[in-house]
C-alpha positions, 0 to 999 in steps of 0.5 A: 499500499505505502509503496503504491502511494510512493509511486503517485506522491511526493514521497512524504507523509503529512500530519494535520500540523504539516505544511503541504503544497496544495493551495491553488488560489481558491481554484480560480478559473478551474474545476477540472476535479469536479468533472469526469469523477464517475462514482469516485466521490464517495460520501460517509455518514458525516458528509450525509449529516452535513449535506442533509442538514445544510440543504434541509433535505432527507437522504431519500431526497438527495438520492432523487437528484444529487446522490446515487448508490453503487457497489464497491468491494461488495459494499453499497456506498453513496457517491455524488452524481456526475451529469451532463455532457461533461460528466460534471458534478451536479453541485457545480453551478454555471460559473463553474464554482461549487454551490455547496462549498461550505458543505462539500464532502470530505473527499472534496475537501482533502483533494489533492491530498489522499488519506492513509489509514494505518494503526487506527490513524489517519495521515495524509499524502499529496497526489502528485499529478491530481491537481491541474493547477500549477504554482500551488503554495503551502498551506497547513493541512488542518486549514486545508481540510477546514473541518471542525473537531479534527481529532474527533473527525479522524477517530470517526474516519478511522472507525468508519474505514474499519467498519467498511473493511469488516463489511467487505469481508463478510460481503465477499465471503460468498454468502449472499444472504449475509451480504444482503443483510449487512448492506441493508443494515448499514445503509439504513443505519448510517445513511437512510435513518435521519440525523439530527442537524442540530445535534453533534454528529459524532454523538449520533454516529457512536450511538449508531455504531454500538448497533453495528457491533451487533451485526459486525462483531470485532470489527474494531480489530481491523483498526 
């Protein structure tokens, strides 16, 4: 894994207090990373909490227009839709700017960085050829992520990553009924079940994760 990352990165691993050459003058005149992404802009429960609360829509309403579901490594996951001739993100406005910038998903916030999950920790690497903008400047990783409660957020990311990996193991074990049960359970629990916009997300997530442990016992061992 780290060897593969080394081939596409600048060879460095970044923490939240490090400076990284990712700033691009507010993407002025460019939105190439908002086109042709297919189903790769994945949404996690935190993204859905932020979008449903910020847009005043339910997850079902998002599925009707801006979000779709696909199967990745055996597990059903949501992603932002791309549409139109140029396969553009549905939230990209006519001026080529993000219409939900304050609500944008974690993968949009981190780009052109990538995440590394290892030993229960989350670190970052710079994807060398990902951003088309030249003359990028240095910015602190924590500022680039623009996400409050970073310590709690990283714990959530690690636990969600571990939960997905445990689900993948079950879904790829060849038992169709088990895979269907796990997928429907996780989809309903973490995405379809409404979040309270005014209540702290992390409290809600860990209330739900206790229920998930009944279906995926021992998943934390993957951390």
